[in-house]
C-alpha positions as CSV (number, residue, x, y, z in Angstrom):
1,M,-14.8,20.0,7.6
2,D,-11.4,20.9,7.6
3,V,-8.9,17.9,8.0
4,L,-5.3,18.8,9.3
5,Y,-2.1,16.9,9.0
6,F,1.1,17.6,11.1
7,A,4.4,16.4,10.7
8,W,5.7,14.0,8.9
9,V,2.0,13.0,7.9
10,R,1.4,16.9,6.1
11,E,5.2,16.1,4.5
12,R,3.5,12.7,2.9
13,I,0.6,13.5,1.9
14,G,1.7,17.7,1.2
15,L,-0.9,19.9,2.5
16,P,-1.4,21.1,5.9
17,R,-4.7,21.1,5.9
18,E,-7.9,20.7,3.4
19,R,-11.7,20.8,3.5
20,V,-13.0,17.5,2.8
21,E,-16.9,16.1,2.5
22,T,-17.4,12.9,3.7
23,T,-20.1,10.8,5.1
24,A,-17.8,9.3,7.0
25,A,-19.2,7.7,10.3
26,T,-16.1,7.6,12.7
27,V,-12.4,9.1,12.2
28,A,-11.4,5.6,11.0
29,D,-14.1,6.0,8.5
30,L,-12.4,9.1,7.1
31,V,-9.2,7.7,7.1
32,A,-9.9,4.8,4.9
33,E,-11.5,7.1,2.8
34,L,-8.7,9.4,1.9
35,M,-6.3,6.2,1.8
36,Q,-8.7,5.7,-1.5
37,R,-7.8,9.0,-3.2
38,E,-4.1,8.6,-3.5
39,E,-0.9,6.4,-2.6
40,R,0.1,9.6,-0.9
41,Y,-2.5,9.8,1.5
42,A,-2.1,5.1,1.5
43,A,1.6,5.6,2.8
44,A,0.8,8.5,5.4
45,F,-2.3,6.0,7.1
46,A,-0.3,2.9,6.5
47,D,-0.1,2.5,10.4
48,L,-2.5,4.1,12.6
49,S,-0.7,2.7,15.5
50,A,1.8,5.2,14.5
51,L,-0.6,8.5,14.8
52,R,-2.8,9.8,16.9
53,V,-5.8,12.2,16.5
54,A,-8.0,15.1,17.9
55,V,-11.5,16.2,17.2
56,D,-12.7,19.7,17.2
57,Q,-9.1,20.2,18.9
58,E,-9.7,17.3,21.6
59,L,-7.0,14.2,21.6
60,S,-9.9,11.2,20.7
61,D,-9.7,7.9,18.6
62,F,-10.3,6.7,15.4
63,S,-13.3,5.3,16.5
64,A,-14.8,8.9,17.7
65,S,-17.8,9.7,15.9
66,L,-17.5,12.6,12.8
67,E,-21.0,13.8,13.8
68,G,-21.4,17.5,13.7
69,V,-17.3,17.8,14.0
70,R,-15.8,20.4,12.6
71,E,-12.1,19.7,12.3
72,V,-9.9,16.5,12.6
73,A,-6.2,16.9,13.3
74,I,-4.0,13.8,12.4
75,F,-0.4,13.8,13.7
76,P,2.1,11.7,15.0
77,P,2.7,11.3,18.8
78,M,4.3,14.4,20.3
79,T,6.9,14.1,22.8
80,G,8.0,17.1,25.1
81,G,11.0,17.6,27.4
């Protein structure tokens, strides 16, 4: 699946997107796998309460299932004006 990173998450990880092969059942499981990769992922995902997630372009939460999912986007909360 494709994992997309936005704003300071992208800056901390150093990538805008990557292709990830995973057996994770949920977004939270995927994030846990990514955090084990390198310190930069652990730093980016240290406080999940400061992040939002979209699964196949639909706002979701970290308990969302990854079954059949093609894209996960992780980003800080958006503000508008």
